[in-house]
Structures are given as C-alpha cells and as structure tokens.
C-alpha positions in Angstrom: 25.5 49.6 143.7 26.3 53.5 142.8 27.3 55.2 145.9 24.6 58.0 145.7 22.3 55.4 145.1 18.9 56.5 148.3 18.6 54.3 150.9 15.4 52.7 151.7 15.0 55.0 154.4 14.9 58.3 152.5 12.9 56.4 149.9 10.1 55.9 152.7 9.0 59.1 154.8 8.1 58.2 158.1 4.7 60.3 159.2 5.1 62.9 161.9 3.9 62.5 165.5 1.4 65.5 165.3 0.5 64.7 161.5 -1.4 61.7 159.8 0.1 58.9 158.3 0.5 59.1 154.8 -1.6 57.2 152.7 -1.0 53.7 152.2 -1.3 53.8 148.7 1.8 56.5 148.7 3.8 53.7 150.6 3.2 50.9 148.0 4.0 53.2 145.4 7.2 54.5 147.0 8.3 50.7 147.1 7.2 49.7 143.9 9.3 52.4 142.3 12.1 51.0 144.5 12.1 47.8 143.0 11.6 48.9 139.8 14.8 51.0 140.0 16.6 48.1 142.0 15.6 45.8 138.7 17.1 48.0 135.9 20.2 48.2 138.0 20.5 44.5 138.3 19.8 44.4 134.6 22.3 46.8 134.0 25.0 44.9 135.8 24.2 41.6 133.8 24.6 43.5 130.7 28.2 44.9 131.9 29.0 41.2 132.9 27.4 39.8 129.2 29.7 42.4 127.7 32.6 41.5 129.7 32.4 38.2 128.6 32.0 38.6 124.6 34.8 40.9 125.4 36.9 37.9 126.7 35.5 35.6 123.8 36.5 37.7 121.0 33.0 38.4 120.4 30.9 41.5 119.8 28.1 42.5 122.2 24.7 43.9 121.6 21.8 44.6 124.4 18.4 43.7 121.9 16.2 45.5 124.2 15.8 48.4 122.1 16.4 46.8 119.1 13.9 47.1 116.1 14.0 43.2 115.3 12.4 42.5 111.7 9.8 40.3 111.3 12.1 38.4 108.3 14.5 38.1 111.0 13.2 36.1 113.2 11.4 33.7 110.3 15.4 33.2 109.8 15.1 30.7 113.0 12.3 29.0 114.0 11.4 29.3 117.8 11.4 26.0 119.1 15.4 26.1 117.9 15.7 29.3 119.0 14.5 28.2 122.3 16.8 24.6 122.3 19.9 26.4 120.9 19.9 29.7 122.5 20.4 31.5 119.7 18.2 34.1 117.8 18.4 36.0 114.7 17.9 40.0 115.2 19.1 41.5 111.4 18.5 40.0 108.4 19.3 41.4 104.7 20.8 39.3 101.4 24.0 40.2 102.5 24.1 40.5 106.5 22.9 37.8 108.2 23.1 38.8 112.2 22.5 36.2 115.1 22.9 36.8 119.0 23.6 33.5 121.2 23.9 33.1 125.0 26.8 31.0 125.3 29.2 29.9 122.7 30.0 25.9 121.2 31.4 24.0 118.4 28.0 22.6 117.6 26.3 25.9 117.9 29.1 27.3 115.3 28.4 24.7 112.6 24.9 25.5 112.7 25.7 29.3 112.2 27.9 28.4 109.2 24.8 26.5 107.9 22.5 29.0 108.0 24.8 31.6 106.4 25.2 28.9 103.8 21.4 28.4 103.1 20.5 32.4 103.1 23.7 32.9 101.4 24.7 35.8 103.9 27.8 36.1 106.0 26.8 35.7 109.6 27.8 38.0 112.5 28.1 36.3 116.1 27.0 38.7 119.1 27.1 37.2 122.9 23.6 38.2 124.3 22.1 38.4 128.0 19.1 35.9 128.8 16.8 39.1 129.1 17.6 39.9 125.2 17.2 36.4 124.7 13.8 36.1 126.4 12.8 39.6 125.4 13.5 38.2 121.6 11.6 35.0 122.3 8.4 37.3 123.2 8.7 39.0 119.6 7.9 35.5 117.8 3.6 35.7 119.6 3.5 38.9 117.7 4.2 37.6 114.0 1.8 38.1 111.4 0.5 34.9 110.2 1.8 34.1 106.8 -0.4 32.4 104.2 1.6 29.8 102.4 2.7 30.3 99.1 2.4 28.0 96.3 5.4 28.3 94.3 4.1 25.0 91.5 4.0 25.7 87.5 0.5 24.8 86.7 0.8 23.1 83.2 -2.4 21.8 82.0 -2.9 19.3 79.4 -3.8 22.3 77.1 -0.4 23.8 77.6 1.1 20.6 76.7 -0.9 20.3 73.6 -0.4 23.7 72.9 3.2 23.8 73.0 4.2 20.2 72.3 1.8 19.5 68.8 4.8 20.4 66.4 8.0 19.5 68.4 8.7 16.5 66.1 12.1 17.5 65.9 14.9 19.6 67.6 15.1 21.7 64.8 11.5 23.2 65.4 12.4 24.1 68.7 14.0 27.6 67.9 11.0 28.8 66.0 8.9 28.0 68.8 10.7 30.1 70.9 11.3 32.7 68.7 7.2 32.7 68.8 6.1 33.1 72.7 5.8 35.5 74.9 8.7 35.8 78.1 6.2 34.5 80.0 5.4 31.2 78.3 9.3 30.2 77.7 9.3 28.3 80.9 6.0 26.3 80.2 7.5 25.7 76.6 10.9 24.7 77.8 8.9 22.3 80.4 6.4 21.1 78.0 9.3 20.3 75.1 11.3 18.5 77.3 8.7 16.2 78.4 7.7 16.0 75.0 10.9 14.4 73.4 12.0 13.3 76.7 14.7 15.3 78.5 16.4 14.6 81.5 17.7 18.2 82.2 17.2 21.7 80.4 20.4 23.7 80.3 19.9 27.9 80.0 23.2 29.1 79.5 24.2 33.1 79.2 26.7 33.6 76.5 28.4 36.8 75.2 25.9 36.8 72.3 22.5 35.4 73.9 21.2 32.9 75.6 21.9 29.2 74.6 18.9 26.4 75.5 20.3 22.9 75.6 18.3 19.4 76.3 20.2 16.3 77.2 18.2 13.5 75.8 19.4 9.9 76.5 22.5 11.5 78.1 24.0 13.6 75.1 23.3 17.6 75.4 21.9 18.9 72.3 21.8 22.7 71.8 17.9 23.6 70.8 17.7 27.4 70.8 19.3 30.4 71.3 17.3 33.5 72.8 17.6 37.5 72.9 19.9 38.3 75.7 17.9 41.0 76.8 15.4 38.1 78.0 17.8 36.8 79.9 17.2 38.7 83.2 13.3 38.5 83.4 13.6 34.9 82.9 16.5 34.1 85.8 14.2 36.3 87.8 11.4 34.4 87.3 12.4 30.8 87.8 14.2 31.7 90.7 10.9 33.1 92.3 9.4 29.7 91.5 11.9 27.9 92.9 12.3 29.6 96.2 15.7 31.4 95.3 17.0 34.8 96.3 16.5 37.1 93.1 19.0 39.7 94.0 21.7 36.7 94.8 23.5 36.5 91.8 27.2 36.0 92.5 27.0 32.5 94.4 25.5 29.2 93.6 21.7 28.8 94.8 20.0 25.4 94.4 15.7 24.9 94.8 13.0 22.9 93.3 9.7 23.6 91.8 7.0 21.3 91.2 4.8 21.0 88.1 1.4 20.4 88.5 0.3 18.6 85.2 -3.0 17.2 84.4 -2.0 13.7 85.5 -0.3 14.6 89.0 3.0 16.5 89.7 6.4 16.2 88.7 9.7 17.8 90.8 12.6 20.2 88.7 15.4 20.8 90.2 17.0 24.0 89.8 20.4 24.7 89.9 22.0 28.6 89.3 25.9 28.9 89.0 27.6 32.1 88.2 29.7 32.3 84.8 31.5 35.0 83.2 28.5 36.2 80.8 25.9 35.5 83.8 24.0 32.6 85.8 24.0 29.2 84.0 20.6 27.6 84.8 20.2 23.8 84.8 16.7 22.0 85.7 16.8 18.7 86.2 13.1 16.9 85.8 12.7 14.0 88.2 9.9 11.6 87.6 9.5 10.6 90.9 6.0 9.3 90.2 7.5 6.9 87.6 6.8 3.6 87.6 11.0 2.9 86.8 12.5 -0.2 84.9 12.2 -3.5 86.4 15.1 -6.2 87.2 14.2 -8.2 83.5 14.2 -4.5 81.9 17.4 -3.6 82.8 19.5 -5.4 79.9 21.0 -8.0 81.5 21.1 -10.9 79.5 22.4 -14.9 79.5 24.6 -15.8 81.9 24.8 -12.6 84.0 21.2 -12.4 84.3 21.2 -15.7 86.0 24.0 -15.3 88.3 22.7 -11.9 89.7 19.6 -12.8 90.1 20.5 -16.0 92.4 23.1 -13.6 94.0 20.2 -10.9 95.4 18.2 -13.9 96.8 20.9 -14.8 99.1 19.7 -13.5 102.6 23.4 -11.5 103.4 26.3 -10.3 101.5 27.1 -7.3 99.3 26.2 -6.0 95.7 28.4 -3.5 94.5 27.5 -1.6 91.2 30.5 0.5 89.5 30.7 3.2 87.1 30.9 6.7 86.3 28.7 9.9 87.2 25.3 8.7 85.0 26.4 5.5 84.3 22.5 4.0 85.6 24.5 2.5 88.7 21.3 3.7 90.8 18.7 3.0 88.3 20.1 -0.9 88.4 20.1 -0.8 92.2 16.3 0.3 92.0 15.7 -2.7 89.6 16.8 -5.0 91.8 14.8 -3.4 95.0 11.7 -4.1 93.2 12.3 -7.4 92.3 13.3 -7.9 96.3 10.4 -5.7 97.8 7.5 -8.5 98.8 5.6 -8.2 102.3 7.7 -9.4 104.9 10.6 -7.7 104.0 11.9 -4.6 105.2 14.2 -2.2 103.0 15.5 1.1 103.7 17.4 3.4 101.5 20.1 6.1 101.7 19.8 8.2 99.2 21.5 11.6 97.8 19.1 13.0 96.2 15.9 10.9 96.5 15.1 10.5 92.9 12.2 7.7 92.3 9.7 7.3 95.3 8.9 3.9 95.8 6.1 2.3 97.8 6.8 -0.3 100.6 10.5 1.2 100.7 11.6 3.4 103.8 13.6 6.0 101.5 16.0 8.7 104.0 17.9 11.6 102.2 21.1 12.4 103.2 21.6 16.4 104.3 25.0 17.7 104.7 24.4 20.6 105.9 22.7 18.9 109.0 25.4 16.7 109.5 23.6 13.7 108.4 26.2 12.0 106.4 25.8 8.2 104.6 27.9 7.0 107.4 25.6 8.8 110.3 22.8 7.5 108.4 24.2 4.3 107.9 24.5 3.5 111.8 21.0 4.8 112.4 19.4 2.6 109.3 21.1 -0.3 110.7 19.1 -0.2 114.0 16.0 -0.2 112.5 16.4 -4.0 112.0 16.5 -3.9 108.1 16.7 -7.0 106.1 18.0 -5.6 103.1 19.9 -1.9 102.9 20.5 0.6 99.8 23.0 3.2 100.1 23.6 5.6 97.5 27.4 5.3 97.4 30.3 4.2 99.7 32.4 7.7 99.6 35.0 6.5 102.3 36.5 4.3 104.9 33.9 4.6 107.9 31.0 4.2 105.1 32.8 1.0 103.8 33.7 -0.2 107.1 29.7 -0.3 108.4 28.8 -1.5 105.0 30.7 -4.6 105.4 29.9 -5.4 109.1 26.5 -5.0 107.8 26.6 -7.4 105.1 28.6 -9.9 107.4 26.0 -9.9 110.3 22.9 -11.0 108.3 22.1 -7.7 106.0 21.6 -7.7 102.3 23.6 -4.4 101.2 23.1 -2.8 98.0 25.7 0.4 97.2 27.5 1.8 94.3 31.3 2.6 94.1 32.8 5.1 91.6 35.4 2.8 89.5 35.7 2.1 85.7 35.3 -1.3 86.0 33.7 -3.9 88.0 37.5 -5.4 88.6 38.5 -2.2 89.8 36.4 -1.9 93.1 38.1 -4.0 95.0 41.3 -2.3 94.7 39.2 0.8 95.2 38.0 -0.7 98.9 41.2 -1.7 99.7 42.9 1.9 98.7 40.4 3.0 101.2 41.6 1.4 104.1 39.5 -1.6 104.1 40.7 -5.0 105.5 41.1 -7.7 103.4 39.9 -10.7 105.4 36.5 -8.8 106.4 36.3 -7.4 102.3 36.6 -11.4 101.1 33.6 -13.0 102.5 31.3 -9.9 102.3 31.2 -9.5 98.5 28.9 -11.7 97.0 29.2 -9.6 93.2 30.6 -6.8 91.3 28.7 -5.3 88.4 30.5 -2.9 86.2 28.1 -1.0 83.7 27.4 2.0 81.0 24.3 3.2 79.1 23.9 3.3 75.9 21.4 4.7 73.5 18.8 2.5 72.2 18.1 2.5 68.2 14.6 4.0 67.5 12.9 0.9 66.7 10.7 2.9 64.2 13.7 4.0 61.9 15.8 1.3 62.1 18.0 0.7 58.9 21.4 -1.5 58.6 24.2 0.2 59.3 27.4 0.5 57.1 30.9 -0.7 59.3 34.1 0.4 57.8 36.8 -1.8 58.3 38.6 -0.7 61.4 35.4 -0.9 63.5 34.6 -4.0 62.3 37.7 -5.5 63.1 37.6 -4.1 66.9 33.8 -5.9 67.5 35.4 -9.1 65.4 38.0 -9.1 68.0 35.7 -8.5 70.9 33.4 -11.1 69.8 36.4 -13.9 69.5 37.1 -13.9 73.2 33.7 -14.6 74.4 32.9 -17.3 76.7 32.8 -20.4 74.3 28.7 -20.7 75.3 28.2 -17.3 74.3 30.4 -17.4 71.3 28.7 -20.6 69.7 25.6 -18.0 69.2 27.2 -15.7 67.1 28.2 -16.0 63.2 31.3 -14.9 63.0 31.6 -14.8 59.6 28.1 -13.1 58.9 27.8 -9.8 61.4 25.0 -7.1 60.3 24.8 -3.7 63.0 22.2 -1.2 62.5 21.5 2.7 63.1 18.5 4.7 63.6 17.7 6.4 60.2 15.9 9.2 62.1 12.6 9.8 62.0 9.2 12.1 64.0 8.7 9.6 67.2 12.6 10.1 67.9 12.9 13.9 66.7 15.0 12.9 64.6 17.7 11.4 66.5 17.5 7.6 65.3 18.0 6.9 69.1 15.0 6.9 71.9 15.9 5.3 75.4 18.5 3.8 76.9 19.8 0.5 78.1 22.6 -0.7 80.1 25.5 -3.2 79.2 27.1 -4.9 82.0 29.6 -7.0 82.9 29.3 -8.8 86.1 31.7 -11.5 88.5 30.7 -13.4 91.2 33.2 -14.0 94.1 35.5 -17.2 94.0 38.0 -18.9 96.3 40.1 -17.7 93.6 39.3 -14.0 93.6 39.5 -14.4 97.5 42.7 -15.3 97.8 44.1 -12.8 95.5 42.0 -10.2 97.7 43.7 -12.1 101.3 47.3 -12.2 99.6 46.9 -8.6 99.4 48.7 -8.1 95.7 45.8 -7.5 93.8 45.5 -5.8 90.5 42.8 -4.2 88.6 44.4 -6.5 85.7 44.5 -9.8 87.4 41.2 -9.6 89.0 39.8 -9.3 85.5 42.0 -11.9 83.9 40.3 -14.1 86.5 36.9 -12.8 86.3 37.2 -13.6 82.3 38.3 -17.1 83.0 35.5 -18.1 85.1 33.0 -16.8 82.1 32.5 -13.3 82.7 31.4 -11.2 79.6 33.0 -7.6 79.5 30.9 -4.5 78.8 32.0 -4.0 75.5 31.7 -7.6 74.5 27.9 -6.9 76.0 27.7 -4.0 74.0 28.7 -5.8 70.4 26.1 -8.5 71.4 23.5 -6.0 71.9 24.3 -4.3 68.7 24.4 -7.5 66.8 20.4 -7.4 68.3 19.2 -4.6 66.5 19.2 -3.0 70.5 21.9 -0.5 69.7 24.6 1.1 67.2 28.3 -0.3 67.2 29.1 3.5 67.8 27.3 3.9 70.9 28.9 0.9 72.2 32.5 2.3 71.2 31.5 5.3 72.5 30.9 4.6 75.7 32.9 1.6 76.3 36.4 2.5 74.9 
C-alpha cells in the first residue's frame, strides 16, 4: 500500500469537546469513500499481479474495465461457454480475433484454435483478471435480442416449372443462363440441377469467364459459361445465404443452405476454395429426405445376393464395403440398414456427414473441430447398448480395434475402408497394425464395388463393339464360376448403349447401379490371415476359387442384360 495513503484517524475527524458532534451522515460518507478507495487499491494490486503472471507466461495482458466490447465480439462465444471455460472475446473483426482468459490450459488452447478456424481469423490471447472477466460477463445481459434471420432459398413449384420446362438437354442451359438476371442465376442453377438430377453444381472462375458444370451420375459436364463481371455478385449472394464471410476470399469456407421447395425442404452444402482466378464454389445437393435405395435395388445378384443377405442376418461380426471415394459404399450400407431396421433392434450410426436421414435409426455426426472423432464416437455409441452399429469409415488403428472388439462381443458392425478391391481390405487392416488373431474371427464378409451408369431405358439401342473390347469381355465371361457361366451363350454376345433422348438430357444414361464382388470368410482365408503371409493376389485367388464373381465380371453380365454399357464397365473397373 502507498506510504502517503491517509490513515483511518486522518480520514475520520473527531469532534472537539466544546463543539457539537458532526452529523452521523458525515461519518458514514467518509467511511464509504474510504472503503471505495481501499477497493480500488485492491483491484489495482490484483491487476498488477495478473500483468506479472501474463509476462511470466509469455502472454499479453489487458484490463477490460474501460474497454469498448462490441456485441459482435460477445456473440463469438456464448455466455454459458464463456462461464464454463473462463474465456471471453472482447474484439472481433474478419481478420482479427482477441480473447481474454483467466488461466491457460491445453484444452482451452485447442478451443481457441478451433474458434479461430470457425471465424477464419487469427486469434490473439490475453490474460485477464477475475474483475475484467466478471465485467465482460455482465455485458452479455445488455445484448440486444436479434431475431433469427432465415437464410433459406424459397423455390416454388412455379419457379421449377418456369426454369425447368425447356431444359431437355444440357445444350439448352447456356441459352437459359444468358437470358436470366443475376438474381435469378442461383435459382436457375438449382432448378436445372433438380430437373436433370445433378448431385453437384460446380461454379469456377476462369481467365475468360465463369464455368458452370454439373455432376450427373458421377460424371462432370460443362453446361454454361457466364460473363466474368457477374462473378462477385453471384459469390456474395451464395455466401450470404450460406452464412459465410463475404469479405474472406483467400481461405476455404464451408456452409449450408436450405431450399424451401413446394414439396418440402432440401439441403445444399456449399464449399468455397480460393483459386488463381477467384473462388471456386461447389454446391452439393443433399437429398436427405429421399427414400433411398433398398437392399434389393443395390444391384447385387445371384449367389452374391443370397450370401450377403445371410451374413447381414447374423447377430455379430463385421461387414466391410471397399472402394474409392464416390463408389457408393455408404449407399450400400444404407441399403443393408433398411433391411435390418425393424422393431426391437437398436441401430446407431456414426457418419461424416449425415447425408440421408433415416427414421428409427440413431444417427450421430463426427465433428473433428470439437474433437468428436470416429474413434471417440465409436467408444461412446457402444455404451448406448446398440444391436447394430454403422461407422462411416475405418481410418486408423484405434477405430479399427474398437470395431473389431465390438464385432467380437455381440454387435453387428458395418463400415467402409478405402481399398481398390475386396481382397485388398485384409492387407489394409493388417497394415494399420490390427492383430491377425482378432481380425480373422471378426470378419463376416467384404464387399468390393463401383458405380456404373444405367442405360436410359427410353433410348436403348444395340452397340457395335470392336474386336478388342469383345475379346476382353469374352475372357472375363470364360472365367466365371460354372453356375454363372452356364447362363451365358459365349457365341452370341450382344451389348447395348443409350442413343440419347429428352428423358436422359441427351446423355444416353440415367441413374446408376453398383457392380460388386463379394467374398465370405472361409477357413482357408482365415489360415492365410493367421499365417501373416497375406497378399491381395492370394486372397483374391482363393475367393475366386470359392465362387466369387469379380466386379468386372458382374459388370459384363449387367451389360449383357441391357442395364449398362460395356464402355461403362471398362471405365470403372480397369
């Protein structure tokens, strides 16, 4: 305490004997002033201690009592979170984020990092005192109530009819885009995507203009080029609707827009990425309310259909689907879950993201920013007493080991793994570090798959196949298992294609179907795993000997049945 600070005796003056005592109120005022001054001295000492602590920790220090904290800064961290974690945001701009903390910790550091990632800003950490912290918490009570702003796009049935009536092929879209205003471009993009059944809309800034491309049945198609001067207005509009930062164009951003259609709602996931000529925008249409395919509609046939159906009816074990990104693995798992989704069965899924919502199933979404990973989520869902679990992807040893333990302890576990074929899944598991003696008894079945486009049934015609492709197809058919080979006339092969019509937008294809290979665990494969001399080629050789039809063979059989073309089969399987 400073030496010149007055003593209590000096502050409270005693009345003289021959004078009347001073009014009592004067004594009370003096005491109150003294207490207030003492409090200020105490607060200054606490602030000084906080400043010293900040210096020793290598942090900056700030006293927030007189600092102008904006409402936007406070909204960066909800009050409940601020109280729980001992952190407040006192300054926020698109480029700068400043937070005050009571005490540093590793967990709080991760929270601040995630906060900066979400706001696309660089966070700066300050140490603050309890007094500053309590002062900022009180400011939350004065926050104005902000009405929720809907960011939905309302597209009526009339809009769909207006923009989609003349869209019979992709060539007409260029003319359509040239005749609409900038404000209607987004509605036209969505309406056209829905009309021609596109899964993704790509809008890319190029040197000479804006390229618009649609992904239809897995293939990208150029549909239009827009004037360069429309770019900034379009990007600003889609960013505003998707709740993205309009003034941030040098960092990737992700958001979501809800479409209010006449028949219901539709979610659109929006992703932006900075490129050399401007930002690239991709809009993925999520048909979350769609019916989805059933097990019978997946495209499994013959022995594979029956063998897999038997395996999914078992009470425990693992069923794994394999293939590259976009090969329909999750769709296959959804088809299986629809078969298993019955009263008396508890099913929990762990996905990233949840693209199709299913009634009667508990679906949980992974959130890496909040440290909710596949491995941690898997541990949690097993404590929920499920009968069947579906995990979107097995990525590492931890999630693989938990999945295997679940399969060995009475759960049916469905998941995916990235390999090129069914026989490649076992070497992939072992390369992660999974113990062979646990993997062998846990596995029930492994599925390898690709997606091929269906021939449009309205314009199917016979295809003229050159000698080289015919030779390749014949070789595949000759190696079929005897039961399947007996159904094919190798001397009279006919293949087909789509000529192109209004129903398929002139593409000759409409929709997709899977081509599959499936092998069930056998004693011979189990012995190979336990011997630790595993090779993809050896496992495939054993599986074929046991009657497995390969993906390429399944594709050629579907081509003979007018389901797909031979070109499609060779495109995805070779």
